[in-house]
C-alpha positions as CSV (number, residue, x, y, z in Angstrom):
1,M,0.0,0.0,0.0
2,R,1.4,3.4,-1.0
3,S,1.6,6.2,1.6
4,P,-0.5,9.2,0.8
5,H,2.5,11.4,1.5
6,G,4.7,9.5,-0.9
7,R,5.8,10.9,-4.2
8,P,6.8,8.9,-7.3
9,R,10.5,8.8,-7.8
10,T,10.0,9.8,-11.4
11,A,8.4,13.1,-10.3
12,L,11.5,14.1,-8.4
13,L,13.7,13.5,-11.4
14,S,11.4,15.4,-13.8
15,V,11.5,18.7,-12.0
16,P,13.6,21.1,-14.2
17,V,16.5,23.0,-12.7
18,R,16.4,26.6,-13.7
19,V,19.5,28.8,-13.4
20,R,19.2,32.5,-13.7
21,A,21.7,34.1,-16.1
22,R,23.0,37.3,-14.6
23,G,25.2,40.0,-16.2
24,F,26.9,43.3,-15.0
25,S,24.6,46.0,-13.8
26,M,25.0,49.6,-15.0
27,V,26.4,50.6,-11.6
28,E,29.0,47.9,-11.7
29,L,30.1,49.0,-15.2
30,L,30.4,52.6,-14.0
31,V,32.4,51.7,-11.0
32,T,34.8,49.6,-13.2
33,I,35.2,52.5,-15.6
34,V,35.9,55.0,-12.8
35,I,38.6,52.7,-11.2
36,A,40.2,52.1,-14.6
37,S,40.3,55.9,-15.3
38,I,42.0,56.5,-12.0
39,V,44.6,53.9,-12.6
40,F,45.3,55.2,-16.2
41,A,45.5,58.8,-14.9
42,A,48.1,57.8,-12.3
43,M,50.2,56.1,-15.0
44,V,50.2,59.0,-17.5
45,P,52.9,61.0,-15.7
46,F,55.1,57.9,-15.6
47,F,54.8,57.3,-19.3
48,A,55.2,61.0,-20.1
49,N,58.4,61.2,-18.0
50,A,59.8,58.0,-19.6
51,L,59.0,59.4,-23.1
52,S,60.7,62.7,-22.2
53,R,63.9,61.0,-20.9
54,T,64.0,58.8,-24.0
55,S,63.7,61.9,-26.2
56,E,66.5,63.7,-24.2
57,D,68.7,60.6,-24.5
58,E,68.1,60.4,-28.2
59,L,69.0,64.1,-28.6
60,R,72.2,63.5,-26.6
61,V,73.2,60.5,-28.7
62,V,72.5,62.4,-31.9
63,S,74.5,65.5,-30.9
64,T,77.4,63.3,-29.7
65,N,77.4,61.5,-33.0
66,I,77.4,64.7,-35.0
67,A,80.3,66.1,-32.9
68,Q,82.3,62.9,-33.4
69,E,81.6,62.8,-37.1
70,R,82.8,66.3,-37.6
71,I,86.0,65.5,-35.6
72,E,86.6,62.5,-37.9
73,Q,86.2,64.6,-41.0
74,I,88.5,67.3,-39.6
75,R,91.2,64.7,-39.0
76,L,91.2,63.9,-42.7
77,L,92.2,67.5,-43.6
78,G,95.6,68.9,-44.0
79,Y,97.2,70.9,-41.2
80,A,96.9,74.2,-43.0
81,E,93.3,73.6,-44.0
82,V,92.1,73.4,-40.4
83,T,90.9,76.9,-39.8
84,V,87.6,78.3,-38.4
85,P,86.7,80.0,-41.7
86,N,87.1,76.8,-43.6
87,L,85.2,74.7,-41.1
88,T,82.2,77.1,-41.0
89,T,81.9,77.3,-44.8
90,V,78.2,77.0,-45.7
91,D,78.5,75.7,-49.2
92,T,80.4,73.0,-51.0
93,S,83.4,75.2,-51.8
94,F,85.3,73.5,-49.0
95,G,85.2,69.9,-47.9
96,D,82.4,69.0,-50.3
97,G,79.8,70.4,-47.9
98,R,81.0,68.1,-45.0
99,F,81.3,71.0,-42.6
100,G,79.3,74.2,-41.9
101,P,77.6,75.8,-38.9
102,T,74.6,73.5,-38.8
103,Y,73.5,69.9,-39.2
104,T,69.9,68.8,-40.0
105,L,68.7,65.2,-39.6
106,I,66.9,63.6,-42.5
107,G,63.1,64.1,-42.0
108,E,63.5,66.9,-39.4
109,S,63.3,70.6,-39.8
110,N,65.2,71.9,-36.7
111,P,69.0,71.9,-37.3
112,Y,71.7,71.3,-34.7
113,T,74.1,74.3,-34.3
114,V,77.7,73.5,-34.8
115,T,80.6,75.8,-33.8
116,Y,84.4,75.3,-34.0
117,E,87.4,76.5,-32.1
118,V,91.0,76.1,-33.4
119,T,93.9,76.9,-31.1
120,P,96.2,78.5,-31.9
121,A,94.1,80.2,-34.7
122,D,97.1,81.6,-36.6
123,A,99.5,78.7,-36.2
124,G,102.7,79.0,-38.2
125,G,105.0,76.4,-39.5
126,D,106.9,76.0,-36.2
127,V,103.8,75.2,-34.1
128,P,103.7,71.4,-33.5
129,Q,99.9,71.0,-33.4
130,K,96.4,72.5,-33.3
131,V,93.7,71.8,-30.8
132,V,90.3,71.6,-32.4
133,T,87.1,71.8,-30.5
134,V,83.6,71.1,-31.9
135,H,80.5,72.2,-30.1
136,V,77.1,70.8,-31.1
137,T,74.0,72.6,-29.5
138,R,70.6,70.9,-29.2
139,D,67.2,72.7,-29.2
140,D,67.1,72.8,-25.4
141,G,70.5,74.5,-25.2
142,Y,72.6,71.6,-24.1
143,V,76.0,71.6,-25.6
144,T,78.0,68.4,-26.6
145,T,81.7,69.0,-27.0
146,A,84.4,66.9,-28.8
147,H,88.2,67.6,-29.1
148,T,91.0,66.5,-31.3
149,I,94.6,67.4,-32.0
150,I,96.0,67.9,-35.5
151,K,99.8,67.4,-35.7
152,N,101.9,69.7,-37.9
153,P,104.1,67.5,-40.1
154,A,106.2,70.5,-41.0
155,A,107.1,71.5,-37.4
156,G,110.8,71.3,-36.6
157,E,112.5,70.2,-33.4
158,S,113.5,73.7,-32.4
159,S,112.9,74.9,-28.9
160,S,110.0,77.1,-30.1
161,S,108.0,73.9,-30.9
162,D,108.2,73.0,-27.2
163,A,107.0,76.4,-26.0
164,E,104.9,76.1,-22.8
165,P,102.3,78.9,-22.5
166,T,101.9,79.8,-18.8
167,D,99.4,81.5,-16.6
168,L,96.4,79.9,-18.4
169,T,92.9,79.7,-16.8
170,M,90.4,76.8,-16.9
171,T,86.9,77.6,-15.8
172,V,84.5,74.7,-15.0
173,Y,80.7,75.2,-15.1
174,F,77.8,73.0,-14.0
175,D,74.4,72.6,-15.6
176,N,72.9,72.1,-12.1
177,P,75.3,73.2,-9.2
178,S,73.0,71.6,-6.6
179,Y,74.0,68.2,-7.8
180,V,77.7,68.7,-7.1
181,K,79.1,67.1,-4.0
182,S,82.3,67.2,-2.1
183,P,85.1,67.3,-3.1
184,G,83.5,69.0,-6.1
185,V,85.9,69.4,-9.0
186,V,89.4,68.0,-9.2
187,I,91.9,68.7,-12.0
188,R,95.0,66.6,-12.5
189,R,98.1,67.6,-14.6
190,V,100.4,65.0,-16.0
191,R,103.9,66.1,-17.2
192,T,104.9,63.7,-20.0
193,N,108.4,64.8,-20.9
194,V,110.0,63.4,-17.8
195,T,110.5,59.8,-16.6
196,P,108.5,58.7,-14.7
197,N,105.6,61.0,-15.6
198,A,104.9,63.5,-12.9
199,T,101.3,64.0,-11.8
200,T,100.2,67.0,-9.8
201,T,96.8,68.4,-8.6
202,P,96.5,72.2,-9.1
203,T,94.7,74.1,-6.4
204,P,91.5,75.9,-7.6
205,T,91.7,79.7,-7.4
206,T,87.9,79.7,-7.0
207,P,87.4,76.7,-4.7
208,W,84.3,74.5,-4.9
209,T,81.5,75.4,-2.5
210,S,78.0,73.9,-2.3
211,G,75.7,75.4,-4.9
212,A,78.6,77.2,-6.6
213,A,78.0,77.8,-10.4
214,Q,81.7,77.4,-11.3
215,V,85.2,76.5,-10.2
216,K,88.2,78.3,-11.7
217,F,91.9,77.2,-11.9
218,M,94.5,79.8,-12.8
219,G,98.2,79.8,-13.4
220,L,98.1,76.6,-15.4
221,I,100.9,75.5,-17.7
222,G,100.1,74.5,-21.3
223,G,101.9,73.1,-24.3
224,P,102.6,69.6,-25.6
225,N,104.2,68.3,-22.4
226,Y,101.3,68.7,-20.0
227,T,98.0,66.7,-20.2
228,Y,95.0,67.6,-18.0
229,T,92.0,65.6,-16.7
230,I,89.1,67.1,-14.9
231,M,86.8,65.1,-12.7
232,C,83.4,66.2,-11.2
233,H,81.6,64.5,-8.3
234,S,77.8,64.4,-8.6
235,T,75.1,63.2,-6.3
236,K,73.2,62.0,-9.4
237,A,75.8,59.6,-10.8
238,S,77.2,56.4,-9.3
239,Y,80.6,57.2,-10.9
240,V,82.9,60.2,-11.1
241,L,82.2,62.3,-14.1
242,T,85.5,62.6,-16.0
243,A,86.3,64.8,-19.0
244,P,88.6,63.3,-21.7
245,P,92.3,64.1,-21.3
246,F,93.3,67.3,-23.1
247,R,96.2,69.7,-23.6
248,M,96.0,73.5,-23.2
249,W,97.4,76.1,-25.6
250,S,95.2,78.9,-24.3
251,S,92.7,79.5,-21.5
252,G,89.5,77.6,-21.8
253,S,86.3,76.4,-20.1
254,L,84.3,73.2,-19.6
255,K,80.7,72.4,-18.6
256,F,79.7,69.3,-16.8
257,D,76.3,67.6,-17.2
258,T,75.8,66.8,-13.5
259,Y,72.8,64.4,-14.1
260,P,73.9,62.3,-17.1
261,G,70.9,60.6,-18.7
262,G,68.5,62.5,-16.5
263,D,66.8,65.9,-16.3
């Protein structure tokens, strides 16, 4: 006999199971959009800064390449041809147009400015060499500098060829003085015509002080027998910034980028 409260087993199995399909509500979509907008807005300055630094590094590399390319072209010239008027010629009358006061990249409209220094400017036949400096200026005013020395094949071995100009001045500038740290700037002088070579550290006439815009060294000796190196200590670099070794024939100046690869 079947119980009145019983239910056929088939009835239990035949009851359909209905699952409600549910999507995102309008409020949930709006909240998601607002959160995403906040995240993207926070990331915009990061990408903008990265893009700016990439652009600055690209300008730095291009200007350095231009300076080095001009130096290589200058080294192909004869000693007597290396003069500022020749190097700043704007047409193809000298050097087949390889020189001149500007350089424009293909596809760009803003040229880089190129200037030259030749020391001594009026070198005669008895001067053993010329020091050539090429400055390449970017749109933002940053200057990249390269140097080379052109030997005079006609120079004799007379004492005049070994003349040592004295009382020269070297002034060192900083693009951002606040980044310079102790001991600031150090200049070393190596005398090469003695054995062993003698290295000295000239004392700055204008000593380094925190926030100072420049350091000046006076009473330096120039000529072919003295090689100088200048080092700058920066809080923004993990290494000591060092200028390439150079010789002095006249007073000069140098500018350090105290935050290389940065602002």
